C-alpha positions in Angstrom: -10.7 -13.5 12.6 -12.4 -16.4 14.3 -15.3 -17.3 12.0 -18.3 -18.8 13.7 -21.4 -20.3 12.2 -23.4 -18.1 14.6 -22.8 -15.2 12.3 -24.6 -12.6 14.4 -21.8 -12.6 16.9 -18.8 -12.8 14.6 -16.9 -9.7 15.6 -13.2 -10.7 15.3 -10.9 -8.7 13.1 -8.9 -9.7 10.1 -5.4 -8.4 9.8 -2.2 -9.0 7.8 1.4 -9.9 8.0 3.9 -9.5 5.1 4.4 -12.5 2.9 7.7 -14.3 3.4 9.8 -15.7 0.6 8.4 -19.0 -0.7 9.8 -22.0 1.1 9.1 -25.7 1.6 9.4 -25.4 5.3 6.3 -26.2 7.2 7.2 -23.5 9.7 5.5 -21.1 7.3 1.8 -21.0 6.6 0.4 -22.3 3.3 -0.4 -18.8 2.2 3.2 -17.7 2.8 4.2 -20.4 0.3 1.9 -19.2 -2.5 3.2 -17.6 -5.6 1.7 -14.4 -7.0 2.0 -12.6 -10.4 2.8 -8.9 -10.6 -0.9 -8.2 -10.8 -1.4 -10.0 -7.4 -3.2 -13.0 -9.0 -2.2 -16.2 -7.3 -0.5 -18.5 -9.8 0.5 -21.3 -7.4 -2.1 -22.6 -6.7 -3.7 -21.4 -9.9 -7.3 -22.4 -9.0 -9.3 -22.9 -5.8 -12.3 -25.3 -5.6 -15.3 -25.5 -3.3 -18.4 -27.7 -3.2 -21.7 -26.0 -2.8 -24.8 -28.0 -1.8 -27.8 -26.7 -3.7 -30.9 -26.9 -1.5 -34.6 -26.9 -2.3 -35.1 -23.9 0.1 -38.8 -24.1 0.8 -40.5 -23.5 4.1 -41.3 -27.1 4.5 -38.0 -28.6 3.4 -34.8 -26.6 3.7 -32.4 -29.5 4.1 -33.1 -31.7 1.1 -30.1 -31.5 -1.2 -31.2 -31.5 -4.8 -27.6 -31.4 -6.2 -24.1 -30.2 -5.6 -22.2 -27.6 -7.5 -18.5 -27.4 -8.0 -17.2 -23.8 -7.7 -13.9 -22.8 -9.3 -12.1 -19.6 -8.4 -8.9 -17.7 -9.0 -7.5 -15.8 -6.1 -6.3 -12.2 -6.1 -4.4 -10.8 -3.2 -4.9 -7.3 -1.7 -2.5 -5.0 0.2 -1.8 -6.0 3.8 -2.4 -2.7 5.6 -5.1 -3.5 8.1 -7.9 -3.0 5.5 -7.7 -6.3 3.8 -11.3 -7.3 4.4 -12.6 -4.0 3.0 -10.1 -4.2 0.1 -11.1 -7.8 -0.7 -14.8 -6.9 -0.8 -14.1 -3.8 -2.9 -12.0 -5.9 -5.3 -14.6 -8.6 -5.6 -17.3 -6.0 -6.2 -15.3 -4.2 -8.8 -14.5 -7.5 -10.6 -18.2 -8.4 -10.5 -18.9 -5.3 -12.7 -16.3 -6.4 -15.2 -13.8 -3.7 -14.0 -10.3 -4.0 -12.9 -9.0 -2.1 -9.9 -5.5 -0.9 -8.9 -4.3 -0.7 -5.3 -4.8 3.0 -5.1 -8.4 2.8 -6.2 -9.1 -0.1 -3.8 -7.6 1.9 -0.9 -9.9 4.8 -1.7 -13.0 2.7 -1.9 -12.1 0.8 1.3 -11.6 4.1 3.1 -15.0 5.4 1.9 -16.6 2.0 2.7 -15.5 2.3 6.3 -17.5 5.5 6.6 -20.6 3.9 5.1 -20.5 0.9 7.5 -20.0 3.2 10.5 -23.0 5.3 9.4 -25.2 2.2 9.2 -24.0 0.9 12.5 -24.7 4.2 14.2 -28.4 4.1 13.3 -30.6 4.3 16.3 -33.2 1.9 14.9 -33.5 -0.8 12.2 -32.6 -4.4 11.4 -30.0 -6.1 9.2 -30.3 -9.5 7.6 -27.7 -12.0 8.6 -28.4 -15.4 7.1 -31.4 -17.6 6.5 -34.4 -16.1 8.3 -32.2 -14.4 10.9 -32.0 -10.7 11.4 -30.3 -8.6 14.0 -31.0 -5.1 15.3 -28.3 -2.6 14.3 -28.0 -1.4 17.9 -27.5 -5.0 19.2 -24.9 -5.7 16.5 -22.9 -2.6 17.4 -23.2 -3.3 21.1 -21.9 -6.8 20.7 -19.1 -5.7 18.4 -18.0 -3.0 20.8 -18.2 -5.3 23.8 -15.9 -7.8 22.0 -13.4 -5.1 21.4 -13.6 -3.8 25.0 -14.7 -0.3 24.0 -17.9 1.8 24.1 -20.1 2.0 21.0 -19.0 5.5 20.2 -15.4 4.6 20.4 -15.9 1.5 18.2 -17.4 3.7 15.5 -14.5 6.2 15.6 -12.0 3.4 15.4 -13.9 2.0 12.4 -13.9 5.4 10.7 -10.3 6.2 11.2 -9.0 2.9 10.1 -7.7 1.6 13.4 -10.3 -1.1 13.7 -9.9 -4.0 11.3 -13.0 -5.4 9.7 -14.8 -8.6 10.7 -18.2 -10.1 11.0 -20.2 -7.0 11.9 -18.8 -5.1 9.0 -19.5 -8.0 6.6 -23.1 -8.1 7.8 -23.5 -4.4 7.0 -21.7 -4.7 3.7 -23.9 -7.6 2.5 -27.0 -5.5 3.3 -25.6 -2.3 1.7 -24.6 -4.1 -1.4 -27.7 -6.4 -1.3 -25.5 -9.2 -2.2 -24.4 -12.4 -0.4 -20.9 -12.4 0.9 -19.4 -15.9 1.5 -16.3 -16.4 3.6 -14.0 -19.4 2.9 -11.1 -21.1 4.5 -8.3 -23.2 3.1 -8.5 -27.0 3.2 -4.9 -27.9 3.5 -3.0 -31.2 4.0 0.4 -30.5 5.5 1.7 -34.0 4.8 0.4 -34.1 1.2 1.7 -30.6 0.3 5.0 -30.6 2.3 7.2 -30.7 -0.8 5.3 -28.6 -3.3 2.3 -26.3 -3.4 -0.4 -27.8 -5.5 -1.8 -26.4 -8.7 -5.3 -26.6 -7.4 -6.4 -26.1 -3.8 -9.7 -26.8 -2.0 -11.5 -24.2 0.1 -14.6 -24.6 2.2 -17.3 -22.1 3.1 -17.2 -21.0 6.7 -20.3 -19.0 6.5 -22.4 -16.6 4.4 -23.8 -13.1 5.1 -26.9 -11.9 3.3 -27.8 -15.2 1.6 -31.4 -14.1 0.9 -30.2 -11.5 -1.6 -30.7 -12.9 -5.1 -29.5 -11.7 -8.5 -32.5 -9.9 -10.2 -31.2 -11.2 -13.6 -31.1 -14.8 -12.5 -34.5 -15.6 -14.1 -34.0 -13.4 -17.2 -33.8 -15.7 -20.3 -30.4 -15.6 -21.8 -29.2 -12.6 -19.7 -26.4 -10.9 -21.7 -24.4 -9.9 -18.6 -24.2 -13.3 -17.0 -21.2 -14.8 -18.6 -17.8 -16.2 -18.0 -15.9 -13.6 -20.1 -13.4 -13.1 -17.3 -12.7 -14.3 -13.8 -15.2 -12.8 -11.4 -17.0 -10.7 -14.0 -20.7 -10.2 -13.4 -20.9 -12.6 -10.5 -23.6 -11.5 -8.1 -22.2 -13.4 -5.2 -19.1 -12.0 -3.5 -16.5 -14.6 -2.3 -13.7 -13.8 0.3 -11.0 -16.2 1.4 -9.6 -15.8 4.9 -6.1 -17.3 5.4 -3.6 -17.6 8.2 -0.9 -15.1 7.3 1.4 -16.0 10.2 2.0 -14.7 13.7 -1.6 -15.5 14.6 -2.9 -13.0 12.1 -5.6 -13.5 9.4 -5.7 -12.0 6.0 -8.6 -11.6 3.6 -8.3 -12.0 -0.2 -10.8 -12.0 -3.1 -11.9 -15.2 -4.7 -13.0 -14.5 -8.3 -15.3 -17.2 -9.7 -14.7 -18.7 -13.1 -18.4 -18.6 -13.9 -21.3 -16.6 -12.6 -22.4 -18.4 -9.5 -25.9 -17.2 -8.5 
């Protein structure tokens, strides 16, 4: 998936290739060199870090940085069966409620989610929020997505429903609106020369864009909110974080980033 800062027209797909055995050869992508535990949690690198600039987002001053926040994540992989974006969002959402999820459950949720997204995209009227003050007409988003895939709108919806179409920007736009939560997409920051001999224990990621950034946690201003805690990775985090990696062969794969703390 080619992520663009012009999030309205992000329509590329995310897909997957099978992980190859870990190797030091640079002929493999960084992701193919990562090590995973049996529960699909990445243990090498163990943590992923990003820097978030906190803005004083007023109408008169939306660029003044008040501070920066260091975000720390663990990463959990999802099956590579063409549904990785839907699976990653399902996993992050499940974790945000303090729940675990096995692969069978994630597959079922991802399959149902496709139908929900297709239903929203098929609406004749209505708008979706993208980011900032930007909105997009549902009909325009569907037309743009179908045009990028070289199909008619009706065929695009059918491909989405039956699992043939892999998810991308249009689907993330819809999901952020359905969930009423922001979904941020990240990419690896990788130094081939520095990490040629060994995969680091900690790796940096950078945000490539966010969908639905106006959606705020309704508990954010509740004094001493009981459910906002760091009891487990990803638990009760309102914001959904997805990492998109190069999985080899020109394909992209989405995985869930589970925050150490509740990042609002």
